[in-house]
C-alpha positions in Angstrom: 100.4 133.2 135.7 102.2 134.4 138.9 99.2 133.2 141.0 99.0 129.9 139.1 102.7 129.2 139.5 103.0 130.1 143.1 103.4 127.3 145.6 101.0 128.8 148.1 98.5 131.7 147.4 99.3 134.8 149.4 95.7 135.8 150.3 92.0 134.8 149.7 91.9 136.7 146.5 94.7 134.7 145.0 93.1 131.5 146.4 89.8 132.2 144.5 91.7 133.2 141.4 93.6 130.0 141.5 90.4 128.0 142.0 88.8 129.8 139.0 91.8 129.1 136.8 91.8 125.4 137.7 88.1 125.1 137.2 88.2 126.7 133.7 91.1 124.4 132.8 89.3 121.3 134.0 86.1 122.2 132.2 87.9 122.6 128.9 90.1 119.5 129.3 87.0 117.5 130.5 85.1 118.5 127.3 88.0 117.6 125.1 88.5 114.3 126.9 84.9 113.4 126.4 85.0 114.2 122.7 88.2 112.3 122.3 86.7 109.2 124.0 83.3 109.3 122.3 84.2 110.5 118.8 87.7 109.3 118.2 88.1 106.2 120.4 84.4 105.2 119.9 83.5 104.4 123.5 79.9 104.4 124.6 78.2 107.7 125.5 77.6 106.7 129.2 81.2 105.5 129.7 82.6 108.6 128.0 80.5 111.0 130.2 81.3 109.1 133.5 85.0 108.9 132.7 85.2 112.6 131.7 83.4 113.8 134.8 85.5 111.7 137.1 88.7 112.7 135.4 87.6 116.4 135.6 86.9 116.3 139.3 90.2 114.5 140.0 92.1 116.9 137.8 90.5 119.9 139.6 91.5 118.7 143.1 95.1 117.8 141.9 95.7 121.1 140.2 94.3 123.1 143.0 96.1 121.4 145.9 99.4 120.1 144.4 101.9 122.7 143.1 104.2 120.3 141.2 101.2 118.7 139.6 100.3 122.1 138.2 103.8 122.4 136.7 103.6 118.9 135.2 100.1 119.6 133.8 101.4 122.9 132.3 104.3 121.1 130.6 102.0 118.5 129.1 100.6 121.1 126.7 103.9 121.9 125.0 104.8 118.2 125.2 102.0 117.6 122.8 104.2 119.2 120.2 106.9 116.6 120.8 107.2 112.9 119.8 104.3 111.8 122.0 102.0 114.3 120.6 102.8 113.1 117.1 102.0 109.5 118.2 98.5 110.7 119.3 97.9 112.5 116.0 99.3 109.6 114.0 96.9 107.2 115.7 94.1 109.6 115.0 95.1 109.6 111.3 95.2 105.8 111.2 91.7 105.6 112.8 90.3 108.1 110.3 91.7 106.2 107.4 90.6 102.7 108.5 87.1 103.8 109.6 86.3 105.9 106.5 88.4 104.4 103.6 88.5 100.7 104.3 84.7 100.2 104.1 84.7 102.3 100.9 87.3 99.9 99.3 85.3 96.8 100.4 82.0 98.4 99.1 83.6 99.0 95.7 85.0 95.5 95.6 81.5 94.2 96.3 80.2 96.2 93.4 82.7 94.6 91.1 81.7 91.1 92.3 78.0 92.0 91.7 78.9 92.9 88.1 80.7 89.6 87.6 77.8 87.7 89.2 75.3 89.5 87.0 77.2 88.7 83.8 77.6 85.1 84.8 73.9 84.7 85.6 72.7 86.3 82.4 75.2 84.6 80.2 74.4 81.2 81.7 70.7 81.8 81.4 71.1 82.9 77.8 73.3 79.8 77.0 70.6 77.5 78.5 68.0 79.2 76.3 70.2 78.4 73.3 69.9 74.7 74.0 66.1 75.1 73.6 66.9 76.5 70.1 68.9 73.4 69.4 66.0 71.3 70.5 63.6 73.1 68.1 66.1 72.8 65.2 66.7 69.1 65.8 63.0 68.4 66.0 62.2 70.2 62.8 65.1 68.5 61.1 63.8 65.2 62.3 60.3 66.0 60.9 61.9 66.7 57.5 63.8 63.4 57.6 60.6 61.6 58.6 58.7 63.1 55.7 61.4 61.9 53.3 61.3 58.5 54.7 57.5 58.3 54.6 57.7 59.1 50.9 59.5 55.8 50.3 57.1 52.9 50.6 59.7 50.2 50.2 61.3 50.4 53.6 60.2 52.2 56.7 62.8 52.6 59.5 62.0 53.7 63.0 61.1 57.2 64.0 63.6 59.7 62.5 63.5 62.3 65.2 66.7 63.1 67.2 66.7 62.5 70.9 68.2 65.7 72.2 68.8 65.9 76.0 68.5 69.3 77.6 69.4 70.6 81.0 66.1 72.3 82.0 66.9 72.5 85.7 68.5 76.0 85.5 67.4 76.8 89.1 70.3 74.6 90.4 72.8 76.8 88.6 71.2 80.0 90.0 71.2 78.5 93.5 74.9 77.6 93.4 75.7 81.1 92.1 73.6 82.7 94.8 75.3 80.6 97.5 78.7 81.5 96.2 77.9 85.2 96.1 76.6 85.1 99.7 79.7 83.3 100.9 81.9 86.0 99.3 79.8 88.7 100.9 80.1 87.1 104.3 83.9 86.7 103.9 84.2 90.4 103.0 82.0 91.4 105.9 84.1 89.3 108.3 87.3 90.9 107.0 85.8 94.4 107.3 84.7 93.8 110.9 88.0 92.2 111.8 90.0 95.2 110.4 87.8 97.7 112.2 87.9 95.9 115.5 91.6 95.4 115.4 92.4 99.0 114.5 89.9 100.3 117.1 91.5 98.2 119.9 95.0 99.1 118.7 94.1 102.8 118.6 92.7 102.7 122.1 95.9 101.0 123.4 98.1 103.5 121.6 96.1 106.4 122.8 96.0 105.3 126.4 99.8 104.5 126.4 100.5 107.9 124.7 98.5 109.8 127.4 100.3 108.0 130.2 103.6 108.6 128.6 102.9 112.3 128.2 102.4 112.5 132.0 105.5 110.4 132.6 107.6 112.5 130.2 106.6 115.8 131.9 107.2 114.3 135.3 110.5 112.9 134.2 111.6 116.3 132.9 110.5 118.0 136.2 112.3 115.4 138.2 115.6 115.9 136.3 115.2 119.7 136.4 114.9 119.6 140.2 117.6 117.1 140.9 120.3 117.6 138.2 121.8 121.1 137.7 123.4 120.0 134.4 120.2 118.8 132.9 119.0 121.0 130.0 121.1 123.9 131.3 122.7 125.6 128.3 120.4 128.6 127.8 121.2 132.3 128.2 118.3 133.2 130.6 117.5 136.5 132.2 118.8 135.3 135.5 122.2 134.3 133.9 122.4 137.7 132.2 121.7 139.5 135.5 124.2 137.4 137.3 126.9 138.1 134.7 126.2 141.8 134.8 126.3 141.9 138.6 129.7 140.2 138.6 131.0 142.2 135.6 131.7 139.1 133.5 129.8 139.9 130.3 132.7 138.5 128.2 131.7 135.0 129.3 128.5 135.1 127.2 130.4 136.5 124.2 133.1 133.7 124.2 130.5 131.0 124.9 128.0 132.1 122.3 128.5 129.0 120.2 127.7 126.6 123.0 124.8 128.5 124.5 121.3 129.1 123.1 118.8 131.8 123.7 115.6 130.2 124.8 113.5 132.8 122.9 115.6 132.6 119.8 115.1 130.5 116.6 118.6 129.1 116.5 118.8 125.3 116.3 121.9 123.3 117.0 123.4 120.8 114.5 122.2 117.9 116.7 118.7 119.3 116.8 118.6 119.8 113.0 119.7 116.1 112.4 117.1 114.9 114.9 114.4 116.8 113.0 115.5 115.3 109.7 115.4 111.8 111.1 111.9 112.3 112.5 110.8 113.8 109.2 112.0 110.7 107.3 110.1 108.3 109.7 107.0 110.4 109.3 107.3 110.3 105.5 107.3 106.5 105.6 104.0 106.6 107.5 102.6 109.1 105.1 103.5 106.9 102.1 101.6 104.0 103.7 98.6 106.2 104.2 98.8 107.3 100.5 98.9 103.7 99.4 95.6 103.1 101.2 94.1 106.2 99.7 95.4 105.2 96.2 93.8 101.8 96.7 90.5 103.5 97.5 90.7 105.6 94.2 91.7 102.5 92.2 88.9 100.3 93.6 86.4 103.1 92.8 87.8 103.5 89.3 87.6 99.8 88.5 84.1 99.5 90.0 82.8 102.5 88.1 84.3 101.2 84.8 82.9 97.7 85.4 79.4 99.1 86.0 79.5 101.4 82.9 81.0 98.7 80.6 78.5 96.1 81.8 75.6 98.4 80.9 77.2 98.9 77.4 77.6 95.2 76.6 76.0 94.5 73.2 73.8 91.6 72.5 75.7 88.9 70.6 73.6 87.3 67.8 74.0 83.6 67.2 72.8 82.0 64.0 72.4 78.2 63.4 72.2 77.3 59.7 71.1 73.7 58.8 71.3 72.7 55.1 70.3 69.1 54.2 70.1 67.6 50.8 69.7 63.9 50.0 68.9 61.6 47.1 68.1 57.9 47.1 69.0 55.4 44.4 67.3 52.0 43.7 69.6 48.9 43.4 68.1 47.5 40.1 68.0 51.0 38.5 71.6 52.2 38.9 71.0 55.2 36.7 67.8 56.4 38.4 67.8 58.6 41.5 64.8 59.6 43.5 65.1 63.2 44.5 64.0 63.8 48.1 62.9 67.0 49.8 65.8 69.4 50.8 66.0 71.0 54.2 67.5 74.4 54.7 66.7 76.7 57.6 68.3 79.3 59.9 67.7 79.7 63.6 68.6 82.9 65.4 69.4 83.4 69.0 70.9 86.3 71.1 73.4 85.9 73.9 72.7 88.5 76.7 75.4 89.3 79.2 73.8 92.1 81.3 70.3 92.9 82.3 68.5 95.9 83.9 67.0 93.5 86.4 70.4 92.8 88.0 70.8 94.5 91.4 74.2 96.3 91.2 75.0 98.9 93.9 76.4 102.2 92.8 80.2 102.6 93.2 81.0 104.7 96.2 83.4 107.6 95.3 86.3 108.5 97.7 85.4 111.0 100.3 87.5 114.1 99.7 87.0 115.5 103.2 88.8 112.4 104.6 91.8 113.2 102.5 91.6 116.8 103.5 91.5 116.0 107.2 94.4 113.5 106.9 96.5 116.0 104.9 95.8 118.7 107.5 96.8 116.4 110.3 100.1 115.5 108.5 100.9 119.1 108.0 100.5 119.6 111.8 102.7 116.5 112.3 105.4 117.9 110.1 105.2 121.2 111.9 105.6 119.5 115.3 108.9 118.0 114.2 110.5 121.4 113.9 108.5 122.8 116.8 109.6 120.0 119.1 112.8 121.8 120.1 110.9 125.0 120.9 108.4 123.0 122.9 111.2 121.6 125.1 112.5 125.1 125.6 109.0 126.2 126.6 108.9 123.3 129.1 112.1 124.6 130.7 110.6 128.1 130.8 107.5 126.7 132.6 109.6 124.8 135.1 111.7 127.9 135.8 108.6 130.0 136.5 107.3 127.4 139.0 110.6 127.0 140.8 112.3 130.4 140.7 114.7 129.7 143.6 116.0 126.5 141.8 116.3 128.5 138.6 118.7 130.8 140.3 120.8 127.9 141.5 120.9 126.5 137.9 122.0 130.0 136.6 124.8 130.1 139.3 125.9 126.6 138.3 126.1 127.6 134.6 128.0 130.8 135.5 130.6 128.9 137.5 130.9 126.4 134.7 131.5 129.1 132.1 134.0 130.8 134.4 136.1 127.6 134.8 136.1 127.1 131.0 137.2 130.7 130.5 
């Protein structure tokens, strides 16, 4: 670390050590950068490789030649544990949820629509077949009436058969149902593609902005550290302790213990605790929104699974048509004489079918437990970064002090004089 934080290497051995350190860092960061672009942001393989290689070479030259850049780069690592790091992790969670859960929800909704389509198709087909039953019954009933009429030779009316009109063009109904199903499928596909594209573009913008802001925040901290002696200067450092001991003013640290913080201690000030609680509340709101999407996934699967199982258990509904016909005829000049005619009594059976094994219904897709596990793990890390943010900032100050030791001595002297004036 002493070689890495030096402004200029003292000899060739330190020079090669620094080059080796920078090379190892750039290889690791380049690999992570490629994986982030290709796997998380879903850029193409060629673009990811070209960008990662170019970024690695540029980073190697910058770290090796520019001393403040090494300090800024070193502070980026603990800065990942602050608010900007949480933004990156949160965008990753959103991408995981949208890419893995949203298609699952849409797939289960499609399964529900397939069940409804199958029931409509089979019930309409069965209902059309029942009209053929009515045609048969009406024709046989007409034959019976015609036989009764033929038995009377006095008067012969026209043909006694019923004229029953049937809708035999069932293909028109099936065609309309097929077109409606295809339209719904296209609408769902368009929504799925739109959601995926929107989230993918938004995730890329958020990720790019967060990375740039990480560099900006580290640079801004270093700039304030080097230009403002009061900035983030309330820690009991080793240099301050040494200065107090040399000037025999140890009582200053005792009387000012409430206002000063040890950079290696776990103590948090009241302002830092309140800030952590506010950040935790905001993160909880995001977690609730994520859980709503996960609950929708489980609900859609439950409804689709129930619909498929209940549709397979639909019983066949029997329909019975009973026709009972009895008639007698009288003669005008024989008022007390009646001619008994043939009675008609028959039953016609039909079955209404609501589901069929020939229907193509896709299997409901269960929620992926690994997605929920990964999102839960990421949110645990996010909650941890809320309380680690304070310590990450202290680490940033430690890094800046190790890179600019002479300026750290000036800051310690400024804090000592401030404590002396207050005392």
